C-alpha positions in Angstrom: -33.0 -189.7 165.5 -29.7 -189.6 167.4 -29.4 -188.2 170.9 -27.7 -185.0 169.8 -30.7 -183.9 167.7 -33.1 -185.0 170.4 -31.4 -183.0 173.1 -30.1 -179.9 171.3 -33.2 -177.8 172.1 -32.6 -178.2 175.8 -28.7 -178.2 175.9 -28.2 -174.7 177.2 -29.7 -175.5 180.6 -29.2 -178.2 183.2 -31.6 -181.1 182.3 -33.7 -183.1 184.8 -33.9 -186.9 184.6 -37.7 -186.5 184.1 -37.1 -184.4 181.0 -34.5 -186.9 179.6 -37.0 -189.7 180.1 -39.6 -187.8 178.2 -37.1 -187.2 175.3 -36.2 -190.9 175.3 -39.8 -192.2 175.5 -39.5 -194.0 172.2 -36.7 -196.2 173.6 -37.7 -199.5 175.0 -35.4 -199.0 178.0 -34.8 -195.3 178.5 -33.1 -195.8 181.9 -30.6 -198.1 180.2 -30.0 -195.5 177.6 -29.3 -192.8 180.2 -26.7 -195.2 181.8 -25.1 -195.6 178.4 -25.1 -191.9 177.7 -23.4 -191.3 181.1 -20.8 -194.0 180.3 -20.1 -192.4 176.9 -20.0 -188.9 178.5 -22.7 -187.6 176.2 -24.4 -186.8 179.5 -22.6 -185.5 182.6 -24.2 -185.9 186.0 -24.2 -182.7 188.2 -26.0 -184.4 191.1 -28.7 -187.0 191.4 -31.4 -186.4 188.8 -29.7 -183.4 187.1 -27.4 -183.4 184.0 -25.8 -181.4 181.3 -24.7 -182.5 177.9 -21.1 -183.6 177.3 -18.6 -181.6 175.3 -18.3 -184.2 172.5 -21.8 -183.3 171.4 -20.5 -179.9 170.2 -23.5 -178.0 171.5 -23.6 -174.9 173.7 -23.8 -176.0 177.3 -25.0 -173.9 180.3 -22.6 -171.4 181.9 -21.3 -172.2 185.5 -23.5 -169.5 187.2 -26.6 -171.0 185.5 -25.6 -174.4 186.7 -25.2 -173.0 190.2 -28.7 -171.6 190.1 -30.1 -175.1 189.2 -28.0 -177.3 191.5 -29.8 -176.0 194.6 -32.7 -173.7 194.3 -34.0 -171.2 194.9 -30.6 -169.6 195.0 -28.5 -166.8 193.5 -24.7 -166.4 193.0 -23.2 -164.1 195.7 -20.2 -163.6 198.0 -16.8 -163.8 196.4 -18.2 -165.1 193.1 -20.5 -162.1 192.7 -17.8 -159.6 194.0 -15.4 -161.0 191.4 -18.0 -160.9 188.7 -18.6 -157.2 189.3 -14.8 -156.6 189.4 -15.0 -155.5 193.0 -12.2 -157.7 194.3 -9.0 -158.6 192.5 -9.1 -162.4 193.2 -10.8 -164.8 190.9 -13.3 -167.1 192.7 -12.5 -170.7 191.9 -15.5 -172.0 193.9 -18.9 -170.7 192.9 -20.6 -169.3 196.1 -24.4 -168.9 196.3 -27.0 -167.9 198.8 -30.2 -170.1 199.2 -33.2 -170.2 201.5 -32.4 -173.9 201.9 -29.8 -175.3 204.4 -26.1 -174.8 203.5 -24.5 -177.4 201.3 -21.5 -178.1 199.0 -21.3 -179.9 195.7 -18.4 -181.0 193.6 -18.9 -182.3 190.1 -17.1 -182.3 186.7 -18.0 -178.7 186.1 -16.5 -177.3 189.4 -17.1 -176.7 193.1 -20.3 -175.1 194.4 -21.2 -173.9 197.9 -24.5 -172.7 199.2 -25.1 -170.5 202.3 -28.5 -170.1 203.9 -30.2 -166.8 204.4 -33.8 -166.3 205.3 -36.5 -164.3 203.7 -37.3 -161.5 203.3 -33.7 -160.4 203.4 -32.8 -163.2 200.9 -35.0 -161.7 198.2 -33.4 -158.2 198.1 -30.9 -157.1 195.5 -31.0 -160.0 193.0 -30.3 -159.3 189.4 -31.1 -161.4 186.3 -28.2 -161.4 183.8 -29.0 -162.6 180.3 -26.2 -164.4 178.6 -28.0 -165.5 175.5 -31.6 -166.0 174.2 -31.7 -169.3 176.2 -29.5 -168.6 179.2 -29.8 -166.2 182.1 -28.7 -166.5 185.7 -29.5 -164.9 189.1 -26.7 -163.0 190.9 -26.5 -160.6 193.8 -26.1 -156.9 192.8 -22.8 -155.4 193.9 -24.5 -153.9 197.0 -26.2 -157.2 198.0 -23.0 -159.2 197.4 -21.1 -157.0 199.8 -23.9 -157.1 202.4 -24.0 -160.9 202.0 -20.3 -161.1 202.5 -20.5 -159.2 205.7 -23.5 -161.0 207.0 -22.1 -164.5 206.3 -18.5 -163.9 207.4 -18.2 -165.5 210.9 -16.9 -163.3 213.8 -17.1 -160.1 211.8 -19.1 -157.5 213.7 -18.4 -153.9 212.5 -18.7 -151.3 215.2 -16.6 -148.4 213.8 -15.7 -146.8 210.5 -12.0 -147.6 211.1 -12.8 -151.3 211.5 -15.1 -151.2 208.5 -12.5 -149.5 206.3 -10.0 -152.2 207.2 -12.5 -154.9 206.4 -13.3 -153.3 203.0 -9.9 -152.2 201.8 -7.5 -154.5 203.6 -9.3 -157.7 204.0 -11.4 -157.6 200.8 -9.1 -155.2 198.9 -11.9 -153.2 197.3 -10.9 -150.0 195.6 -12.5 -146.9 197.3 -13.6 -145.6 193.8 -15.7 -148.8 193.4 -17.2 -148.4 196.9 -18.1 -144.8 196.1 -20.4 -146.0 193.4 -22.5 -148.3 195.6 -26.1 -147.2 196.3 -26.3 -146.8 200.1 -29.9 -145.6 199.9 -30.9 -149.0 198.4 -28.9 -150.9 201.0 -30.6 -148.9 203.8 -34.0 -150.4 202.7 -32.7 -153.9 203.5 -31.6 -153.3 207.1 -34.9 -153.8 208.8 -35.1 -157.5 207.8 -31.3 -158.2 207.8 -29.0 -160.2 210.0 -26.2 -158.2 211.7 -28.2 -155.0 211.5 -25.7 -152.9 213.5 -22.8 -154.1 211.2 -24.7 -153.2 208.1 -25.6 -149.8 209.6 -21.9 -149.2 210.2 -21.1 -150.3 206.7 -23.5 -147.9 205.2 -22.3 -145.0 207.4 -18.7 -145.8 206.3 -19.6 -145.9 202.6 -21.3 -142.5 202.9 -18.3 -141.0 204.5 -15.8 -142.1 201.8 
C-alpha cells in the first residue's frame, strides 16, 4: 500500500513521529522512509517530531489554527489572531498568536509563523471556545471577550486607569468598532477578574464597556 493510502485517515491533523512509525511498521527501515518522505515533501516538518502531509498527496490537511494548537500545547489561539477571526479588528493577523500555560516561544515553519505567550491557570482556562471546521477538525480559540482581555493583559506597559484612556486603547490603538464592543458580555468577563493579571486594568475595561 502506498503512503497516501496509509496516511489519509490521519491527514487532517498534525501527525506525531510515533504515529508515523506505527503506520510504517511493515517497512524494514521506517526511519529511512520518513527521511525519504521529508525529502520528497510528502511529509512536512512543523517542528521536531511533528508533521503534516505535503500538498502533492492531494488530501485535506489541517487548518493553521489547528496546527497552532498542536505545535505547543496546551494552548489556544488568542490576541490579534482571535480578534481578527471574530472580525473585531480590521487588520489581518499574519502571525498566529496563541496563549499557553507553558513558557513563551516562537516557531517558524513552512505553514507560517506562530507565537505563544504564557498565562497561568486558572485565568488561562476561562473563555476558550472549540470551533468545529469539519468532522475531523476542530480548534481551540479565545472567545471575543477573552481575546480582548488577553490582549490587554499581555500588552506591555498598558495599565488602564480611566475610561478615557481605555476608549483610546480600544478605538484608536485597536480600532474596534463601538457597536462590536457593545455586544461583549461584561458579566462573563467580571467572573475572570479574581484570578486575572492586571486586575485594575480589567476592571477599568469592563466599566468602560458598560458605559458605551
